C-alpha positions in Angstrom: 97.4 -13.4 16.6 96.2 -16.1 19.0 97.2 -14.1 22.0 95.4 -11.1 20.5 92.2 -13.2 19.9 92.5 -14.5 23.6 92.9 -10.9 24.8 89.8 -9.7 22.9 87.8 -12.7 24.1 88.7 -11.9 27.7 87.9 -8.3 27.4 84.5 -9.2 26.0 83.6 -10.6 29.4 85.6 -8.2 31.5 84.5 -4.9 30.0 80.9 -4.6 31.4 81.8 -6.0 35.0 84.7 -3.7 35.2 82.6 -0.7 33.9 79.9 -1.2 36.4 82.4 -1.7 39.2 84.2 1.5 38.7 81.2 3.6 37.8 79.1 2.4 40.8 81.9 2.9 43.1 82.3 6.5 42.3 78.3 7.0 42.2 78.3 5.5 45.7 80.7 8.3 47.0 78.6 11.0 45.3 75.3 9.6 46.4 76.4 9.4 50.2 78.0 12.7 50.1 74.8 14.4 48.6 72.8 12.6 51.2 75.0 14.0 53.9 74.9 17.6 52.7 77.4 17.8 49.9 75.8 18.4 46.5 79.1 19.1 44.6 79.0 15.9 42.6 75.4 16.2 41.7 75.9 19.9 40.6 78.8 19.0 38.5 76.9 16.2 36.7 78.9 13.5 38.3 76.1 11.9 40.2 75.1 9.8 37.3 75.2 6.2 36.1 76.3 7.3 32.6 79.8 6.0 32.6 81.3 8.8 30.3 81.7 11.5 32.9 83.4 8.9 35.1 85.8 7.4 32.7 89.5 8.1 33.0 91.4 7.2 29.9 94.5 5.7 31.7 92.8 4.2 34.8 89.5 3.0 33.2 90.8 1.7 30.0 94.7 1.6 29.3 95.7 0.2 32.9 93.0 -2.6 32.8 94.2 -3.7 29.3 97.8 -3.8 30.4 96.9 -5.9 33.3 95.2 -8.4 31.1 98.3 -8.3 28.7 100.5 -9.3 31.7 98.4 -12.1 33.6 99.5 -13.1 36.9 100.1 -9.6 38.2 97.7 -6.9 39.6 94.4 -6.0 38.1 93.8 -2.4 38.8 91.5 0.2 37.5 90.0 3.4 38.5 87.7 6.3 37.4 87.9 10.0 37.7 87.3 10.8 41.4 83.8 12.2 42.3 84.3 15.8 43.6 83.9 16.0 47.3 83.8 19.2 49.3 84.1 18.1 53.0 83.3 21.6 54.3 79.7 21.2 53.1 79.1 18.0 54.9 77.1 18.3 58.1 79.7 16.6 60.3 82.8 16.9 58.1 85.0 14.4 59.7 82.5 11.6 60.5 80.7 12.1 57.2 83.9 11.9 55.2 84.5 8.5 56.5 81.1 7.5 55.5 81.6 8.8 52.1 85.0 7.3 51.7 83.7 4.0 52.9 80.6 4.0 50.5 82.9 3.1 47.4 84.3 -0.1 48.9 80.9 -1.0 50.3 79.4 -0.7 46.8 82.1 -3.1 45.4 81.4 -5.6 48.1 77.6 -5.5 47.5 78.3 -6.2 43.8 80.6 -9.0 44.7 77.8 -10.4 46.7 75.1 -9.8 44.0 77.3 -11.4 41.4 77.9 -14.5 43.5 74.1 -14.7 43.8 73.6 -14.4 40.1 76.3 -17.2 39.4 74.4 -19.5 41.9 71.2 -18.8 40.2 72.8 -19.7 36.7 74.3 -22.9 38.3 70.8 -23.6 39.5 69.3 -23.4 36.0 72.1 -25.3 34.4 74.7 -27.0 36.4 76.7 -28.0 33.3 77.9 -24.5 32.7 80.5 -24.9 35.4 82.4 -27.5 33.2 82.6 -24.9 30.3 84.2 -22.1 31.9 87.2 -21.4 31.9 87.5 -22.9 28.4 89.6 -26.2 28.5 91.8 -27.5 25.8 90.0 -30.1 23.9 86.6 -29.2 25.2 84.4 -27.7 22.4 82.4 -24.6 23.2 78.7 -25.3 23.9 76.6 -24.4 20.7 73.1 -24.9 22.2 71.2 -21.7 22.8 71.1 -22.2 26.5 74.8 -22.6 26.9 75.5 -19.7 24.4 73.7 -17.4 26.8 74.4 -19.0 30.3 78.2 -19.5 29.8 79.1 -15.8 28.9 76.7 -14.7 31.8 78.4 -16.9 34.3 81.8 -15.7 33.1 80.8 -12.1 33.6 79.5 -13.1 37.0 82.9 -14.7 38.0 84.8 -11.9 36.6 82.5 -9.3 38.5 83.2 -11.2 41.8 87.0 -11.0 41.1 87.1 -7.4 40.1 84.9 -6.2 43.0 86.7 -8.1 45.5 90.1 -6.8 44.4 88.7 -3.1 44.1 87.3 -3.6 47.7 90.6 -4.7 49.0 92.8 -2.3 47.1 90.7 0.8 48.0 90.9 0.0 51.6 94.8 0.2 51.7 95.2 3.0 54.4 97.1 5.3 52.2 95.4 8.5 51.0 93.9 9.2 48.6 92.7 5.7 48.5 89.4 5.3 50.4 91.1 3.4 53.2 93.5 6.3 53.8 90.5 8.9 54.0 88.7 6.6 56.3 91.8 6.5 58.6 92.3 10.2 58.3 88.6 10.8 59.4 88.7 8.4 62.5 92.3 9.3 63.8 92.9 12.0 66.4 93.5 15.4 64.7 97.3 15.7 64.9 98.1 12.3 63.3 95.1 13.0 60.9 96.7 16.0 59.7 100.0 14.3 59.3 98.5 11.6 57.2 96.5 14.0 55.1 99.7 15.6 54.1 100.5 12.3 52.2 97.6 12.6 50.0 99.1 14.5 47.1 101.8 11.8 47.1 99.8 8.8 48.0 99.4 7.3 44.7 103.1 7.5 44.1 103.6 5.6 47.2 101.2 2.9 46.1 102.6 2.5 42.7 106.0 2.3 44.2 105.0 -0.4 46.6 103.5 -2.2 43.5 106.8 -1.8 41.6 108.6 -3.3 44.5 106.2 -6.1 45.1 108.3 -8.7 43.4 111.1 -8.0 46.0 108.9 -6.8 49.0 105.5 -8.4 48.5 103.4 -6.3 50.9 100.6 -5.4 48.6 100.1 -8.8 47.0 100.1 -10.4 50.3 97.5 -8.4 51.5 95.4 -8.2 48.6 95.9 -12.0 48.1 94.7 -12.9 51.6 91.6 -10.7 51.2 90.7 -12.0 47.7 91.3 -15.6 48.6 89.1 -15.2 51.8 86.4 -13.3 50.0 86.0 -15.2 46.8 86.2 -18.6 48.8 83.6 -17.5 51.1 81.3 -16.2 48.2 81.8 -19.1 46.0 81.3 -21.6 48.9 78.0 -20.0 49.8 76.9 -20.4 46.3 77.8 -24.1 46.2 75.8 -24.7 49.5 
């Protein structure tokens, strides 16, 4: 029961940052595609900030909860991909790279904004840092300012972590991940076509690498380096 209470407590802080990170990631893809000549997402009602059209039952809800149930592993989530028709882009290969890069760029922007918000909250009340994460024997703050600022700071910290991980994960150069699509767009035509053939099976490759990670830590090493570098940089800049 205590573990369930802890899970629900964590979910209450993670849900909003995770939803914003996933929805705005997909919205950025659709917005850039629309600006570059492909209105497919807009015409299908997917160029919206309403989370419902973007939610994938497994990727947006079940997988993140499973990640929380098994701490210390990966934290992965995704939404339904925004439909893109490269043939309708003005410069298909170049523009597809820009469309693919828009999602990770949005996650990077959200991580920066979240760090700035956390810095503002620390400026308002430096004591909130001592109350998150909760420590054994340290009673939660009961004053009104603490009851508002501590949850907001927790959500800002989770937002930094989630968006940094999504940024790094989506730039793995395996299609259909954004990094794979960027690489496909910038490679010469023949290797690009070869890499493009991997797209229907790309997620199986990624999931296979995740399952093999305890024995061959490729994914965790790459994500860990990027995550540590980015979060350290962001949180250090806040402390300055």
